[in-house]
C-alpha positions in Angstrom: 122.8 94.5 120.9 121.8 92.2 118.6 118.7 93.7 116.3 116.4 92.9 113.4 116.2 94.0 110.1 113.2 96.5 110.7 115.1 97.5 114.1 118.1 98.7 112.2 116.6 100.8 109.1 114.7 102.4 111.9 117.6 103.6 114.0 119.3 104.8 111.3 115.6 106.9 110.4 115.9 107.9 114.7 119.3 109.1 114.4 120.6 106.4 116.8 122.7 103.4 117.2 119.6 100.9 118.0 116.5 100.5 118.8 114.2 98.5 121.5 111.3 96.9 120.3 108.7 98.8 122.0 110.2 101.9 122.3 108.3 105.3 120.9 110.7 107.1 118.6 110.6 110.2 115.9 111.7 108.8 112.6 112.9 110.8 109.6 110.9 109.5 106.6 112.4 109.3 103.2 109.6 108.9 101.1 106.0 110.0 101.5 103.8 108.6 98.4 100.1 109.1 98.3 97.7 109.0 95.5 94.0 110.3 94.5 91.8 108.6 96.9 93.8 109.6 99.7 96.0 112.3 98.6 92.8 115.7 98.8 92.0 114.9 102.3 96.3 114.9 102.9 96.2 117.7 101.6 93.5 119.6 102.8 94.3 119.0 106.6 98.1 119.8 105.5 96.2 123.3 104.8 94.3 123.4 107.6 97.1 122.8 109.8 100.1 124.4 108.6 98.3 127.2 107.6 97.9 129.3 104.3 101.0 129.5 102.0 103.1 126.9 104.2 105.7 124.4 102.0 105.8 120.6 102.3 109.1 119.7 103.7 111.2 118.5 100.5 109.5 118.6 97.5 112.0 115.6 96.2 110.5 113.2 99.0 106.9 113.3 98.1 105.2 111.0 95.9 101.8 111.5 94.1 100.8 108.5 91.7 96.8 108.8 91.1 96.3 105.1 90.3 92.8 104.2 92.4 89.3 105.4 90.2 91.3 106.5 86.6 89.6 105.2 83.7 85.8 106.1 84.9 82.9 109.4 84.0 82.7 109.4 87.4 82.7 112.7 88.6 83.4 113.0 92.2 86.4 111.3 90.9 87.8 113.6 88.3 87.1 116.3 91.2 89.9 114.2 93.2 92.4 114.3 90.2 91.9 118.2 90.3 92.7 118.3 93.5 95.9 116.7 93.3 96.8 118.4 90.1 96.0 122.0 92.3 98.1 121.1 95.0 101.3 119.6 93.2 101.4 123.0 91.0 101.1 125.0 94.1 103.8 122.7 95.8 105.6 122.3 93.0 106.1 118.8 93.5 108.6 117.3 90.5 107.1 113.9 91.3 103.5 114.0 90.4 102.7 111.2 87.5 99.0 112.8 86.2 96.7 111.2 84.8 96.1 111.1 81.0 99.5 112.6 79.9 102.9 110.8 79.3 104.0 110.7 83.0 100.8 108.5 84.3 102.6 105.3 85.5 99.4 103.1 86.9 99.3 101.1 90.4 101.4 103.3 93.0 102.8 100.3 94.7 104.4 98.8 91.2 105.5 102.0 89.8 107.4 102.9 93.1 109.4 100.2 92.5 109.9 101.5 88.6 110.6 104.3 88.9 113.5 104.0 91.6 111.6 105.1 94.6 112.2 101.8 96.5 115.7 102.2 97.8 116.8 99.7 100.7 117.4 101.1 104.0 115.1 103.9 103.6 111.6 104.5 105.3 108.8 105.0 103.1 104.9 105.8 104.2 102.2 106.0 102.0 98.2 106.3 102.5 97.6 103.3 101.5 97.6 100.3 103.7 99.7 97.7 101.3 102.8 101.0 101.3 104.1 97.4 102.5 104.9 96.1 99.1 108.3 98.2 99.1 109.2 95.8 101.9 110.6 93.7 98.9 113.8 95.8 98.8 115.3 95.7 101.9 113.3 98.8 103.1 111.3 100.1 105.7 107.6 100.4 104.0 104.1 101.5 106.0 101.1 102.8 105.6 99.4 105.6 107.3 96.5 107.9 107.5 95.7 111.2 105.5 96.8 112.9 108.8 100.2 110.9 109.3 100.5 111.8 106.2 99.7 115.6 106.4 101.9 115.9 109.5 104.9 114.0 107.5 104.1 116.8 104.6 104.9 119.9 106.6 108.1 118.8 109.1 109.2 115.2 107.1 109.3 113.1 110.3 107.0 110.7 112.3 106.8 109.4 115.8 106.2 105.5 115.6 106.8 102.7 118.1 109.5 100.2 116.5 108.1 96.7 116.3 108.6 93.4 116.9 109.0 90.8 114.2 107.9 87.8 113.0 110.2 85.4 110.9 108.8 83.0 108.2 111.5 80.8 106.4 110.5 79.3 103.8 113.1 76.7 102.6 113.5 73.8 99.7 112.4 74.8 96.2 109.7 76.4 95.0 107.4 73.9 92.7 106.0 75.5 89.4 103.1 75.2 90.3 103.4 77.5 93.4 103.9 81.7 93.3 104.7 83.8 96.1 100.8 84.0 96.4 100.4 80.3 97.5 102.9 80.8 100.2 101.3 83.9 101.5 98.0 82.5 101.9 99.3 79.9 103.3 100.7 82.1 106.3 97.4 84.3 107.0 95.3 81.3 107.0 98.1 79.9 110.2 98.2 83.4 112.1 94.9 85.1 110.8 94.3 88.6 109.6 94.9 89.7 113.0 97.9 87.1 114.0 100.9 90.1 112.9 99.3 93.4 114.3 101.7 95.7 114.8 104.7 93.2 114.3 107.3 93.4 110.6 106.9 90.4 109.4 110.3 89.5 108.1 110.4 86.0 105.3 113.8 84.7 103.9 115.0 81.0 102.9 115.6 79.4 100.2 112.5 79.3 98.4 112.0 83.8 99.1 115.8 84.2 97.1 115.1 82.1 94.3 111.9 84.9 93.1 112.2 87.5 91.5 111.3 90.9 92.7 108.1 90.9 91.4 106.9 87.7 93.3 108.9 89.0 96.2 106.6 92.1 96.1 103.7 90.1 96.4 104.3 88.5 100.0 105.7 91.8 101.3 102.3 93.4 99.6 100.1 91.0 102.1 101.7 91.4 105.2 99.1 93.9 106.1 96.5 91.1 106.0 97.9 89.8 108.6 97.9 93.1 110.4 101.5 93.8 109.7 102.9 97.1 110.2 105.2 96.3 107.3 106.8 93.3 105.3 110.1 92.4 104.8 112.9 90.7 102.8 117.0 91.1 103.1 118.4 92.5 100.2 120.5 90.4 98.2 121.9 90.4 94.3 118.9 90.1 92.7 117.8 93.5 94.7 120.8 95.1 94.4 120.6 94.4 89.9 116.8 95.6 90.1 117.3 98.7 91.9 120.9 99.4 90.0 118.7 99.2 86.8 116.5 101.5 88.1 118.7 104.2 90.0 121.7 106.1 90.7 121.3 106.9 94.3 122.9 105.3 97.3 121.5 102.9 99.7 122.5 101.2 102.7 122.1 97.1 103.4 120.8 96.3 106.6 120.7 92.5 107.3 118.9 91.0 110.7 121.8 89.8 113.2 121.9 85.7 114.0 121.0 86.1 117.9 118.3 88.9 117.1 114.8 88.5 119.0 111.9 87.5 117.4 108.2 87.3 118.5 107.8 84.4 116.4 109.8 82.1 114.0 107.7 79.7 111.3 109.3 77.4 109.0 107.8 76.4 105.9 109.1 73.7 103.5 108.0 75.1 100.0 108.7 72.0 97.8 105.9 70.6 100.3 103.2 73.0 99.6 100.3 73.0 97.2 98.3 75.6 95.4 95.9 77.0 97.6 93.4 79.3 97.7 91.4 82.3 100.1 87.4 81.2 100.4 85.0 84.6 100.7 85.0 86.6 102.6 88.4 86.8 104.4 92.5 86.8 103.3 93.1 84.2 105.5 89.6 81.6 104.4 92.7 79.2 103.1 92.1 76.2 101.5 94.1 74.0 98.9 92.3 74.5 95.8 92.2 70.7 95.3 89.5 70.9 98.3 87.5 73.5 96.2 87.4 71.9 92.8 84.6 72.1 90.8 83.4 75.1 92.3 82.0 77.5 89.8 83.1 80.6 88.9 81.5 82.9 87.1 85.1 85.5 86.4 88.3 85.5 86.4 90.7 88.9 87.2 94.3 88.6 87.0 96.1 92.0 87.9 96.4 94.5 90.4 99.8 95.4 92.7 99.6 91.9 93.7 98.8 90.0 90.6 99.4 92.2 88.1 103.0 92.5 87.4 104.6 91.3 84.8 105.8 88.1 86.4 102.1 87.5 87.4 100.9 87.5 84.0 104.0 85.1 82.2 102.8 82.7 85.3 99.1 83.0 84.1 100.3 82.7 80.2 102.1 79.6 80.7 98.3 78.3 81.7 96.8 80.1 79.1 99.3 79.6 76.2 96.9 77.3 73.2 93.5 77.6 75.4 90.5 78.8 75.6 88.5 80.9 78.5 85.1 80.2 79.9 84.3 82.8 81.7 85.2 86.5 81.5 88.6 87.1 81.7 90.3 90.6 82.6 93.8 91.1 82.3 94.4 94.5 84.4 98.3 95.5 83.9 99.3 97.2 86.9 101.5 99.5 85.4 101.7 101.6 81.8 105.2 99.8 81.5 103.4 96.2 82.5 100.9 97.0 79.9 104.2 98.0 77.1 105.5 94.4 78.2 102.6 92.5 77.6 103.3 93.2 73.8 107.1 92.4 74.0 107.3 89.3 76.5 107.3 86.0 74.4 106.1 83.0 75.3 106.8 79.5 73.5 107.3 82.4 70.2 104.1 84.4 71.3 103.8 87.9 72.9 101.7 87.6 76.2 99.7 90.1 74.7 98.8 88.0 71.7 98.4 84.8 74.0 95.4 86.3 76.2 93.6 88.1 73.3 93.9 84.6 71.9 92.7 82.8 74.6 89.8 85.0 75.2 91.0 87.2 77.6 89.9 91.2 78.1 93.1 93.2 78.5 92.3 96.5 80.5 93.9 99.8 80.8 96.7 100.3 83.7 94.8 100.6 87.2 93.3 99.9 90.5 90.4 98.8 88.4 87.9 96.2 90.7 90.3 95.8 93.0 88.5 98.5 95.0 85.0 97.9 94.2 85.3 101.5 92.3 82.5 103.3 90.7 79.5 101.4 88.4 81.6 102.0 85.3 85.2 100.0 86.6 86.4 97.6 84.3 86.3 93.8 85.6 83.8 95.2 88.8 81.4 92.2 90.5 77.8 92.6 90.4 76.1 90.4 92.2 75.9 86.8 92.5 79.2 86.9 90.8 82.3 84.2 91.7 85.3 85.5 90.9 88.4 84.1 91.5 91.0 87.0 91.5 94.8 87.8 92.0 93.9 90.5 94.1 95.0 90.6 98.4 91.3 91.3 99.8 88.3 89.4 99.5 85.6 91.1 102.1 82.0 91.7 100.9 82.0 94.5 98.4 85.2 94.9 98.3 85.5 94.1 94.1 81.9 95.6 93.8 78.7 93.8 94.9 78.4 92.8 98.8 76.4 90.0 97.3 79.5 88.7 95.1 81.8 86.1 96.7 85.6 86.4 95.8 88.6 84.0 95.9 91.9 84.8 96.3 93.9 82.5 94.2 97.7 82.7 92.4 97.9 83.8 88.6 98.4 80.0 88.0 95.1 79.4 89.9 92.7 82.3 88.5 94.3 81.0 84.7 93.5 77.5 85.0 89.8 78.6 86.5 89.0 81.1 83.8 89.6 77.5 81.5 87.2 75.7 82.9 84.6 77.9 85.0 85.2 76.2 88.0 88.1 76.1 91.3 91.0 74.8 89.2 94.7 73.0 90.2 96.9 74.4 88.2 99.1 71.3 88.0 96.2 70.1 85.8 97.7 72.2 82.9 101.5 72.3 83.8 
C-alpha cells in the first residue's frame, strides 16, 4: 500500500506497517515540548489526573523551553517561570532550559533544532500551534492542547486521526528577492486559513530543496495558518548535514511513495512569483507588495520563530547594508545562538549586528517578544494606530499588542526595504 511521508511516520509511531488516512491510531510520542505559557496548566492537569507523586513517562523526552513572556517585569509571567522550575525539579527533567541562566535558549521552535531534538522520522507534539515548524526535518510535528499534553506526560502516547495530505510543489529557481515567507503567504492566499484543516501540508520541488534548513522551517512553521495539522518536507543532504551537526542520535528517513494518494496537488513556478504581504487582519489576506507600495508604516519588526533565524537576518542585512531606517525597527533574534551569530556572521566585511546598528535598528534580547503581544513592557509591542510590517506569523487584531494596530506580514527582505522608506516597499528596489 502506497503512503505519504506523514502516513509512514505515523505508522512507525503506531508500530504498524501502514495506516489509512482517517483512521485513529495510538501513537508512541518521541518528544513532548512545552513552554512558559502552556507548561504550568499542563503540569497542573498532569498532577490532578495522575495523582500526587506521579512521574512523567520519560524525563529525557520532555523538553521545556520558556520563551514567550521572558524579559518583562510582569509578576504573572514570573510566576509561570517559578511553576516550570518547580515541576522540572520535582520530575528531574534534564531538558529544562531555565531563564536567567546559561541554559536559556530562546524561542522553542528554533531552539529544538539547535539542540538536536528534531530527528527525521520521529513524532513531536507541543503545546504551541507552531510546533509544526519541526516538520522541515522530515518528521511529524503538531501542536496540541494542555490536556492532551498532560496525557502524553503520563503515558507517552496520544490517540490521533491520520490526516490526508496536500502537496505543494515549487518548481524552478528561487529568485534573490523571494524568501520562504513569500511562498507560504502565496499558498495561504490561495487556500485560506482553513484550507488545510486537519491535513498534512507537504512541500517539495526544486525551489524547496534549494533552501537552507531555516528557510524550510518558515514554510512548515506557517502550515498551521492554513489550518494544517502538520507541515513536512522530505529529508535530503541539506537536512542530514544539519541534523548530524547537532546530534549523533539515530534516525529513520521516510519519503512519500510515487503513487500515494493526496487530497490535492498544487504546483507553482518560483521563478515567476513576486514578493507578497498578508494585509490586516488575516494571514491569508494576500496582496503583492507592488500593489501595496506607498502604504505608510510606523514600525518594522524582524523576529519570531518565523522571522528571527539567522537566515532571516542575512536576508535583511542584504537590504539594510549601508542604509538607514526611517521608522523604529526591531531586530529580535529567536535564540541566544542567533544573537551571538549576529556578531560573527559577516556581510560585505561587516557583522550583521553592526549593519543593523549602523542602519538605526534596535536589537532586542532573544525571545518571542511582541509576536504574541505580551505584557505592556514587551519590546516592539504595537500601540494604537501602529501600522507594522512584520516577519511574524499572525496578524489578527491584537496579536502584536493593540487591537487598533494594523499588521502586514512580510518577508525579512520586504520588512527591511519598508523600514528604509517608511512605506511598504518591494525589496527588488534594493537588490
